[in-house]
N, C-alpha and C positions, 0 to 999 in steps of 0.2 A: 504494500500500500504506500502511496506517495505521501510522505509526511507534510509536504507543502500544502496539502489539502486542508490542514487543521491549523487553528489559531486559538488564542485566548484573548477575548475582548474584555477590556477593563474600563470601568467607570467608577465614580465616587459620588456620593450624595449624602447630605446631612440629615436625612429623614429616614428612619428605619422602616416605617410603613411604606413609603414610596420605594425604597430599595427592594422590599419584598414584592411590590407590585411590578416593578421592572423585571425582576427575576422570573416571576410567574408568567409574565407576558412573553418573555423570550422563549421559555420552555414550551408554553402552550402553542406558540406560533411555529414551533419546530425550528427556531433559529439557533437555539442552544440545546445541547444535550443535558447540561447541568450548569447551574449558576451558584457559586459559593459567595456568601456574604460574610465579610470580616469587619470588625470594628477597628478603627484606627484614629490616630490624631494626626491631622495634616497641618503643616506649616507652609505658608505661601505668601506671596505679595499679590494683592488684587487692587487695581486702580490706585497704585502708589502707596497702599497701606499694608503693613505687615499684619498677617492674620494667623490665628491658631484655632482650629475647630475640630470637633469630633465628627467623623464621617464614617460611612459604611462603604467599603470597597466591594465591588461586584466583579467576579471573575467568571466569564461565560466561556465554556468549552464549545467550540463551534467550527463550522467549515469556513475557510477563508472566503469562499465565493459568496457567503451570506453576510460579509462585513457591512456592506452598504445598507442592507435591510435591517441589520442589528443597529447600526448607527441611527437610522431613521426612527426605529422604535424607541431607542433611548432618548433621542431629541423630543419625540412626541410625549413621552412620559416623565421627562426630567424637569426639575424646577429651576435649575441653574441657567443663567444667561449664557454661559459658555461651559457646557459639561465636558469633562474629560472623556474622550472616546478614543482608545488606542488599542491596537492589536499587536500581539506578539506571536510569531510563528512557533509552532511546536517542532523542535528539532529531533526529538526522540520520544518514544512512547510505547507502552505495552500494547501489543497488537490486539489483544482481546478487548481492551478498553477502547481503542480507536475504532474497532469494529462496532462497539456499542454506540459510540458517538455518531457513526454513520447511520446506524439503525434509528436512533432517536431524532436525527435531523433530516431523515428522508421524507420527502414530500411527494405524494402520489398525484399524478395528473392523468387525465384521459387524453388519448390521442384522437384525431378525427375518426379513426376506425373504431373507437370505443375501447381500445386496449389501454391498460393502465401502464403508465410510465413512472418509474421511480427515479428521483434525482437526489 
């Protein structure tokens, strides 16, 4: 299996309820096989002001080809003016886990002939 197929998409948000909503939406839409949420403290500069804030980091295991759809879903559900949306390629992984990621993110479509196509 080509490992360039897979990535981890990351975002952060300061609202735990909204973090869970984003995670659930990505999984329900088959854009991510799994989304982990971790609590963190972020230090950054925003509009010239130093800031420190509790945030929830989301790590979505996904197909790289779904990145744009994932980014659109995050922008749709996120409350930040400029949400972090970055992807990291997976360079190694357990084959059985990656097979599971493929299964969980497979989307079934019908062809004009009525046959099901899995992507």
